[in-house]
N, CA, C and O atoms as a printed pandas DataFrame, in Angstrom:
     atom_number atom_name residue_name chain_id  residue_number  x_coord  y_coord  z_coord
0              1         N          MET        A               1    7.816  -29.174   25.916
1              2        CA          MET        A               1    8.150  -27.917   26.550
2              3         C          MET        A               1    7.236  -27.749   27.757
3              4         O          MET        A               1    6.026  -27.574   27.610
4              5         N          ASN        A               2    7.808  -27.802   28.925
5              6        CA          ASN        A               2    7.031  -27.747   30.150
6              7         C          ASN        A               2    6.854  -26.339   30.688
7              8         O          ASN        A               2    5.928  -26.089   31.460
8              9         N          ALA        A               3    7.714  -25.422   30.301
9             10        CA          ALA        A               3    7.661  -24.066   30.847
10            11         C          ALA        A               3    6.503  -23.288   30.234
11            12         O          ALA        A               3    6.186  -23.445   29.055
12            13         N          THR        A               4    5.886  -22.462   31.041
13            14        CA          THR        A               4    4.835  -21.581   30.558
14            15         C          THR        A               4    5.484  -20.453   29.758
15            16         O          THR        A               4    6.441  -19.840   30.230
16            17         N          PRO        A               5    4.984  -20.171   28.564
17            18        CA          PRO        A               5    5.591  -19.108   27.758
18            19         C          PRO        A               5    5.479  -17.752   28.447
19            20         O          PRO        A               5    4.443  -17.409   29.017
20            21         N          SER        A               6    6.544  -17.008   28.383
21            22        CA          SER        A               6    6.525  -15.665   28.965
22            23         C          SER        A               6    5.887  -14.692   27.978
23            24         O          SER        A               6    5.655  -15.030   26.817
24            25         N          GLU        A               7    5.612  -13.503   28.447
25            26        CA          GLU        A               7    5.046  -12.473   27.572
26            27         C          GLU        A               7    6.010  -12.174   26.430
27            28         O          GLU        A               7    5.591  -11.985   25.288
28            29         N          TYR        A               8    7.306  -12.131   26.744
29            30        CA          TYR        A               8    8.324  -11.871   25.719
30            31         C          TYR        A               8    8.307  -12.963   24.658
31            32         O          TYR        A               8    8.380  -12.672   23.465
32            33         N          THR        A               9    8.211  -14.210   25.085
33            34        CA          THR        A               9    8.189  -15.327   24.144
34            35         C          THR        A               9    6.978  -15.240   23.229
35            36         O          THR        A               9    7.089  -15.480   22.026
36            37         N          CYS        A              10    5.837  -14.902   23.780
37            38        CA          CYS        A              10    4.618  -14.779   22.976
38            39         C          CYS        A              10    4.724  -13.639   21.970
39            40         O          CYS        A              10    4.339  -13.795   20.812
40            41         N          LEU        A              11    5.241  -12.499   22.404
41            42        CA          LEU        A              11    5.398  -11.363   21.491
42            43         C          LEU        A              11    6.416  -11.673   20.404
43            44         O          LEU        A              11    6.232  -11.292   19.248
44            45         N          ASP        A              12    7.486  -12.363   20.773
45            46        CA          ASP        A              12    8.510  -12.741   19.807
46            47         C          ASP        A              12    7.923  -13.669   18.745
47            48         O          ASP        A              12    8.178  -13.496   17.553
48            49         N          TYR        A              13    7.147  -14.640   19.177
49            50        CA          TYR        A              13    6.518  -15.568   18.246
50            51         C          TYR        A              13    5.516  -14.849   17.355
51            52         O          TYR        A              13    5.438  -15.132   16.160
52            53         N          GLU        A              14    4.749  -13.925   17.919
53            54        CA          GLU        A              14    3.781  -13.160   17.136
54            55         C          GLU        A              14    4.480  -12.353   16.046
55            56         O          GLU        A              14    4.017  -12.302   14.907
56            57         N          MET        A              15    5.601  -11.721   16.404
57            58        CA          MET        A              15    6.342  -10.930   15.423
58            59         C          MET        A              15    6.916  -11.831   14.329
59            60         O          MET        A              15    6.863  -11.497   13.145
60            61         N          ARG        A              16    7.456  -12.957   14.733
61            62        CA          ARG        A              16    8.024  -13.884   13.755
62            63         C          ARG        A              16    6.947  -14.380   12.802
63            64         O          ARG        A              16    7.176  -14.459   11.595
64            65         N          TRP        A              17    5.782  -14.711   13.328
65            66        CA          TRP        A              17    4.698  -15.218   12.494
66            67         C          TRP        A              17    4.221  -14.152   11.511
67            68         O          TRP        A              17    3.918  -14.468   10.361
68            69         N          SER        A              18    4.151  -12.896   11.948
69            70        CA          SER        A              18    3.712  -11.838   11.036
70            71         C          SER        A              18    4.713  -11.644    9.907
71            72         O          SER        A              18    4.320  -11.360    8.775
72            73         N          VAL        A              19    5.999  -11.794   10.199
73            74        CA          VAL        A              19    7.018  -11.691    9.150
74            75         C          VAL        A              19    6.885  -12.848    8.174
75            76         O          VAL        A              19    6.987  -12.649    6.964
76            77         N          GLU        A              20    6.658  -14.052    8.681
77            78        CA          GLU        A              20    6.472  -15.212    7.804
78            79         C          GLU        A              20    5.281  -15.001    6.870
79            80         O          GLU        A              20    5.364  -15.297    5.678
80            81         N          CYS        A              21    4.191  -14.497    7.404
81            82        CA          CYS        A              21    3.004  -14.229    6.576
82            83         C          CYS        A              21    3.293  -13.154    5.540
83            84         O          CYS        A              21    2.870  -13.266    4.390
84            85         N          LEU        A              22    4.010  -12.118    5.943
85            86        CA          LEU        A              22    4.349  -11.036    5.021
86            87         C          LEU        A              22    5.214  -11.553    3.875
87            88         O          LEU        A              22    4.966  -11.220    2.716
88            89         N          LEU        A              23    6.220  -12.361    4.186
89            90        CA          LEU        A              23    7.072  -12.912    3.133
90            91         C          LEU        A              23    6.281  -13.822    2.205
91            92         O          LEU        A              23    6.513  -13.832    0.996
92            93         N          SER        A              24    5.360  -14.575    2.757
93            94        CA          SER        A              24    4.512  -15.423    1.927
94            95         C          SER        A              24    3.648  -14.578    0.993
95            96         O          SER        A              24    3.464  -14.922   -0.174
96            97         N          ASP        A              25    3.122  -13.472    1.516
97            98        CA          ASP        A              25    2.344  -12.554    0.678
98            99         C          ASP        A              25    3.198  -11.985   -0.445
99           100         O          ASP        A              25    2.748  -11.896   -1.587
100          101         N          PHE        A              26    4.419  -11.604   -0.125
101          102        CA          PHE        A              26    5.317  -11.056   -1.140
102          103         C          PHE        A              26    5.541  -12.051   -2.269
103          104         O          PHE        A              26    5.579  -11.672   -3.439
104          105         N          LYS        A              27    5.688  -13.313   -1.919
105          106        CA          LYS        A              27    6.055  -14.311   -2.912
106          107         C          LYS        A              27    4.878  -14.787   -3.750
107          108         O          LYS        A              27    5.001  -14.897   -4.970
108          109         N          SER        A              28    3.742  -15.072   -3.124
109          110        CA          SER        A              28    2.733  -15.790   -3.895
110          111         C          SER        A              28    1.286  -15.386   -3.673
111          112         O          SER        A              28    0.407  -15.928   -4.343
112          113         N          ARG        A              29    0.996  -14.478   -2.781
113          114        CA          ARG        A              29   -0.410  -14.192   -2.491
114          115         C          ARG        A              29   -0.841  -12.795   -2.903
115          116         O          ARG        A              29   -1.532  -12.118   -2.141
116          117         N          GLY        A              30   -0.463  -12.360   -4.055
117          118        CA          GLY        A              30   -1.009  -11.102   -4.525
118          119         C          GLY        A              30   -0.001  -10.018   -4.849
119          120         O          GLY        A              30   -0.209   -9.258   -5.795
120          121         N          PHE        A              31    1.087   -9.922   -4.094
121          122        CA          PHE        A              31    2.056   -8.873   -4.403
122          123         C          PHE        A              31    2.873   -9.227   -5.637
123          124         O          PHE        A              31    3.267   -8.336   -6.390
124          125         N          GLY        A              32    3.133  -10.501   -5.858
125          126        CA          GLY        A              32    3.863  -10.940   -7.038
126          127         C          GLY        A              32    5.263  -10.374   -7.135
127          128         O          GLY        A              32    5.723  -10.037   -8.226
128          129         N          ILE        A              33    5.942  -10.266   -6.013
129          130        CA          ILE        A              33    7.260   -9.636   -6.025
130          131         C          ILE        A              33    8.269  -10.439   -6.843
131          132         O          ILE        A              33    9.220   -9.873   -7.383
132          133         N          THR        A              34    8.066  -11.747   -6.936
133          134        CA          THR        A              34    8.992  -12.553   -7.729
134          135         C          THR        A              34    8.812  -12.306   -9.225
135          136         O          THR        A              34    9.705  -12.610  -10.016
136          137         N          GLU        A              35    7.667  -11.760   -9.614
137          138        CA          GLU        A              35    7.426  -11.441  -11.020
138          139         C          GLU        A              35    7.676   -9.970  -11.340
139          140         O          GLU        A              35    7.343   -9.515  -12.434
140          141         N          SER        A              36    8.249   -9.228  -10.416
141          142        CA          SER        A              36    8.419   -7.784  -10.613
142          143         C          SER        A              36    9.453   -7.449  -11.681
143          144         O          SER        A              36    9.434   -6.340  -12.214
144          145         N          GLN        A              37   10.350   -8.366  -12.010
145          146        CA          GLN        A              37   11.378   -8.196  -13.034
146          147         C          GLN        A              37   12.323   -7.039  -12.729
147          148         O          GLN        A              37   12.918   -6.470  -13.644
148          149         N          MET        A              38   12.465   -6.691  -11.471
149          150        CA          MET        A              38   13.412   -5.645  -11.099
150          151         C          MET        A              38   14.794   -6.257  -10.974
151          152         O          MET        A              38   14.967   -7.315  -10.370
152          153         N          VAL        A              39   15.773   -5.581  -11.550
153          154        CA          VAL        A              39   17.137   -6.105  -11.497
154          155         C          VAL        A              39   18.037   -5.283  -10.575
155          156         O          VAL        A              39   19.058   -5.788  -10.108
156          157         N          ARG        A              40   17.682   -4.044  -10.310
157          158        CA          ARG        A              40   18.488   -3.214   -9.413
158          159         C          ARG        A              40   18.036   -3.436   -7.979
159          160         O          ARG        A              40   16.856   -3.302   -7.656
160          161         N          SER        A              41   18.982   -3.775   -7.134
161          162        CA          SER        A              41   18.647   -4.104   -5.748
162          163         C          SER        A              41   18.053   -2.916   -4.998
163          164         O          SER        A              41   17.224   -3.105   -4.108
164          165         N          GLU        A              42   18.463   -1.688   -5.346
165          166        CA          GLU        A              42   17.923   -0.509   -4.668
166          167         C          GLU        A              42   16.426   -0.362   -4.939
167          168         O          GLU        A              42   15.653   -0.044   -4.036
168          169         N          LYS        A              43   16.030   -0.592   -6.172
169          170        CA          LYS        A              43   14.615   -0.472   -6.525
170          171         C          LYS        A              43   13.795   -1.576   -5.875
171          172         O          LYS        A              43   12.677   -1.340   -5.419
172          173         N          LEU        A              44   14.350   -2.775   -5.834
173          174        CA          LEU        A              44   13.654   -3.879   -5.186
174          175         C          LEU        A              44   13.523   -3.622   -3.687
175          176         O          LEU        A              44   12.481   -3.909   -3.097
176          177         N          ALA        A              45   14.565   -3.088   -3.076
177          178        CA          ALA        A              45   14.510   -2.750   -1.647
178          179         C          ALA        A              45   13.447   -1.687   -1.388
179          180         O          ALA        A              45   12.719   -1.769   -0.398
180          181         N          ASN        A              46   13.350   -0.697   -2.261
181          182        CA          ASN        A              46   12.321    0.343   -2.112
182          183         C          ASN        A              46   10.916   -0.241   -2.260
183          184         O          ASN        A              46   10.002    0.142   -1.530
184          185         N          LEU        A              47   10.749   -1.156   -3.195
185          186        CA          LEU        A              47    9.452   -1.807   -3.379
186          187         C          LEU        A              47    9.068   -2.589   -2.124
187          188         O          LEU        A              47    7.928   -2.512   -1.667
188          189         N          ILE        A              48   10.007   -3.332   -1.575
189          190        CA          ILE        A              48    9.734   -4.096   -0.355
190          191         C          ILE        A              48    9.394   -3.164    0.795
191          192         O          ILE        A              48    8.483   -3.450    1.572
192          193         N          LEU        A              49   10.109   -2.057    0.915
193          194        CA          LEU        A              49    9.836   -1.087    1.979
194          195         C          LEU        A              49    8.421   -0.527    1.858
195          196         O          LEU        A              49    7.699   -0.445    2.851
196          197         N          VAL        A              50    8.030   -0.148    0.666
197          198        CA          VAL        A              50    6.688    0.396    0.447
198          199         C          VAL        A              50    5.623   -0.654    0.767
199          200         O          VAL        A              50    4.610   -0.339    1.391
200          201         N          LEU        A              51    5.845   -1.886    0.347
201          202        CA          LEU        A              51    4.882   -2.948    0.636
202          203         C          LEU        A              51    4.771   -3.206    2.135
203          204         O          LEU        A              51    3.675   -3.437    2.645
204          205         N          CYS        A              52    5.900   -3.169    2.846
205          206        CA          CYS        A              52    5.872   -3.362    4.305
206          207         C          CYS        A              52    5.094   -2.246    4.987
207          208         O          CYS        A              52    4.251   -2.501    5.847
208          209         N          ILE        A              53    5.380   -1.013    4.599
209          210        CA          ILE        A              53    4.693    0.127    5.205
210          211         C          ILE        A              53    3.197    0.039    4.952
211          212         O          ILE        A              53    2.396    0.233    5.866
212          213         N          LYS        A              54    2.827   -0.248    3.732
213          214        CA          LYS        A              54    1.412   -0.335    3.388
214          215         C          LYS        A              54    0.729   -1.485    4.125
215          216         O          LYS        A              54   -0.393   -1.336    4.611
216          217         N          THR        A              55    1.398   -2.616    4.206
217          218        CA          THR        A              55    0.821   -3.773    4.887
218          219         C          THR        A              55    0.579   -3.483    6.355
219          220         O          THR        A              55   -0.514   -3.738    6.862
220          221         N          PHE        A              56    1.580   -2.954    7.049
221          222        CA          PHE        A              56    1.434   -2.702    8.477
222          223         C          PHE        A              56    0.542   -1.499    8.749
223          224         O          PHE        A              56   -0.057   -1.407    9.820
224          225         N          ASP        A              57    0.444   -0.584    7.807
225          226        CA          ASP        A              57   -0.445    0.567    7.966
226          227         C          ASP        A              57   -1.906    0.123    7.942
227          228         O          ASP        A              57   -2.727    0.647    8.694
228          229         N          THR        A              58   -2.228   -0.832    7.088
229          230        CA          THR        A              58   -3.610   -1.291    6.985
230          231         C          THR        A              58   -3.972   -2.302    8.063
231          232         O          THR        A              58   -5.147   -2.431    8.407
232          233         N          GLU        A              59   -2.986   -3.028    8.608
233          234        CA          GLU        A              59   -3.269   -4.035    9.628
234          235         C          GLU        A              59   -3.367   -3.443   11.016
235          236         O          GLU        A              59   -4.133   -3.942   11.841
236          237         N          TYR        A              60   -2.617   -2.399   11.299
237          238        CA          TYR        A              60   -2.579   -1.863   12.656
238          239         C          TYR        A              60   -3.159   -0.504   12.648
239          240         O          TYR        A              60   -3.230    0.143   13.693
């Protein structure tokens, strides 16, 4: 890749990387979302929403 990354490209990559890290945290680094044993999708969606809010609240 010969082109110099634009500001947009850098921000896009930063956002993508933070999502990848967040999903990794959900799966295996402490949140244990795969072990939550929730069967209703609404409850699981609410759990993910709360975890996202809490994660970004403490990071930023």
